[in-house]
Backbone as a ProteinNet text record, in pm:
[ID]
protein_1_A
[PRIMARY]
MDESAAIPESDPYKQNGMAFFHIPFPEFMYLHSDYPTYGNKRDESGCWSVNTGFFSAIKEAGTI
[TERTIARY]
-1172.8	-1097	-1214	-1313.9	-1363.4	-1266.8	-1179.4	-1097.4	-975.4	-912.7	-820.5	-950.2	-995.5	-966.3	-1034.2	-1103.5	-1101	-983.9	-871	-780.7	-685.3	-682.4	-649.6	-510.5	-515.9	-417.7	-260.3	-301.4	-206.1	-115.5	-156.3	-139.8	-1.9	88.9	217.8	259.3	209.5	191.7	84.4	4	-88.1	-94.2	56	114.1	220.6	168.4	249.2	146.1	37.4	-13.2	1.5	-47.3	-32	-169.5	-142.3	-248.4	-187.1	-259	-231.3	-317.7	-286.8	-377.4	-305.8	-385.6	-428.2	-377	-418.9	-397.8	-360.5	-246.8	-210.2	-230.6	-260.6	-300.6	-187.7	-289.1	-219.6	-81.6	-56.6	0.3	176.4	140.1	235.1	273	228	233.8	351.1	256.1	335.4	460.3	475	605.9	726.3	685	728.2	766.9	663.9	707.8	799.9	797.8	883.9	1030.2	1045.5	1144.5	1200.2	1313.9	1427.2	1298.1	1316.2	1294.4	1368.3	1337.7	1486.3	1380	1384.6	1376.2	1235.6	1251.4	1144.8	987.7	912.9	817.3	798.4	742.6	746.3	577	492.2	373.4	354.7	292.2	201.2	56.5	111.6	-29.1	-23.2	-158.1	-249.7	-294.1	-330.7	-438.5	-533.9	-590.2	-753.1	-777.1	-828	-784.8	-831.9	-922.3	-866	-870.8	-791.8	-737.9	-858.9	-878.8	-1007	-993.5	-844.5	-811.6	-803.1	-757.1	-810.4	-660.7	-496.4	-379.8	-360.8	-438.7	-381.5	-461.9	-621.9	-695.2	-641.1	-556	-475.9	-328.2	-274.8	-223.4	-253.1	-323.2	-357.1	-445.9	-462.2	-537.4	-394.7	-338.3	-176.7	-192.1	-249.3	-215	-180.9	-89.3	-72.4	46.1
-113.1	-175.2	-276.7	-192.3	-303.7	-258	-180.7	-133.7	-205	-257.2	-318.9	-479.4	-537	-674	-712.4	-596.4	-587.8	-610.8	-544.3	-630.5	-718.3	-797.5	-893.8	-956.4	-1084.1	-1087.1	-1136.2	-1152.4	-1170.4	-1018.6	-896.3	-766.1	-748.7	-713.4	-694.3	-653.3	-511.5	-432.7	-385.4	-548.8	-498.2	-461.8	-470.5	-456.8	-267.1	-222.4	-138.3	41.4	9.6	79	214.2	333.3	415.1	491.3	509.1	573.3	738.7	835.6	896.7	998.6	992.8	958.7	1133.4	1189.5	1316.4	1291.8	1221.8	1159.7	1069.4	1046	906.6	830.2	664.1	596.5	543.1	459.2	459.9	437	244.9	202.4	287.4	390.8	525	641.1	696.3	767.4	593.6	501.6	434.8	398.1	393.7	383.3	462.5	622.1	768.5	742.8	764.4	749.4	641.3	499.1	408.3	345.8	446.4	331	497.6	416.9	596	577.2	732.7	812	916.2	893.6	1037	1141.1	1262.3	1345.1	1418.9	1568.9	1633.6	1621.3	1714.3	1613.7	1806.9	1863.2	2039.3	2063.7	1982.9	2040	1941.8	1950.5	1811.2	1763.3	1621.3	1557.7	1477.7	1402.4	1303.5	1189.2	1090.7	1017.5	958.7	842.5	835.2	726.9	820.8	704.6	579.5	534.2	339	309	218.3	123.8	74.9	153.7	27	-49.3	-90.8	-176.8	-205.4	-14.3	26.2	-40.9	-9.6	-43.5	-231.5	-317.9	-416.9	-470	-414	-429.5	-371.7	-246.2	-229.6	-291.3	-351.8	-482.8	-619.7	-644.4	-771.7	-787.4	-634.6	-582.7	-637	-668.6	-668.6	-569.7	-460.8	-362.5	-226.8	-194.4	-72.9	-110.8
578	569.8	491.9	382	280.8	144.4	117.5	75.2	80.7	133.7	158.1	125.8	122.9	141.1	26.7	-102.1	-265.7	-317.7	-234.4	-269.4	-329.7	-410.3	-469.5	-401	-330.1	-367.5	-389	-494	-655.1	-631.9	-575.4	-642.5	-559.3	-659.8	-602	-489.4	-493.5	-403.9	-274.8	-261.3	-213.5	-31.6	48.4	135.2	136.9	45.3	53.3	102.6	127.2	187.5	287.6	304.6	374.6	394.6	568.7	623.4	735.6	764.9	829.5	907.3	1052.2	1155.5	1207.1	1258.9	1344.2	1470.3	1502.7	1683.5	1619.9	1729.4	1778.2	1828	1783.4	1910.6	1978	2064.2	2246.8	2199	2086.8	2081.2	2056.5	1966.8	1933.6	2090	2141.6	2255.7	2388.3	2395.3	2495.1	2430.8	2290.8	2189.6	2251.4	2215.5	2285.6	2405.2	2544.8	2631.9	2661.5	2698.8	2716.2	2649	2495.9	2425.8	2389.4	2345.8	2282.2	2160.7	2084.3	1991	1920	1799.8	1753.7	1738.2	1676	1643.1	1694.9	1644.7	1651.6	1737.8	1861.7	1910.8	1970	1870	1853.8	1955.1	1900.2	1992.8	2107.3	2191.7	2274.7	2227.8	2212.3	2125.3	2235.5	2199.7	2365.7	2274	2281.6	2269.4	2295.1	2198	2269.6	2380.1	2484	2645.5	2619.8	2522.1	2532.3	2418.8	2388.8	2291.1	2221.2	2146.7	1998.8	2018.7	1936.1	1882.5	1705.2	1659.9	1560.5	1538.5	1607.9	1521.1	1429.4	1559.4	1556	1426.9	1370.4	1340.3	1194.1	1120.1	1067.7	1014.7	1136.6	1170.9	1045.8	1101.7	1047	932.4	913.6	749.8	648.7	693.7	564.2	506.5	467.2	382.4	393.2	516.1	547.6	618.4
[MASK]
++++++++++++++++++++++++++++++++++++++++++++++++++++++++++++++++

């Protein structure tokens, strides 16, 4: 998150960041389990057993 804080507010691309995660967030699994989703899920996947708030922190940073 330190890198995100270093991006100046005047940067027009500040909110265009991308991140890739091997293990889904609990929020993703909630979405997939409780709402209609489309596409192929070809393998079993699990998520962290404890919601650490990492997704909320990324969302609050506003760069991804």
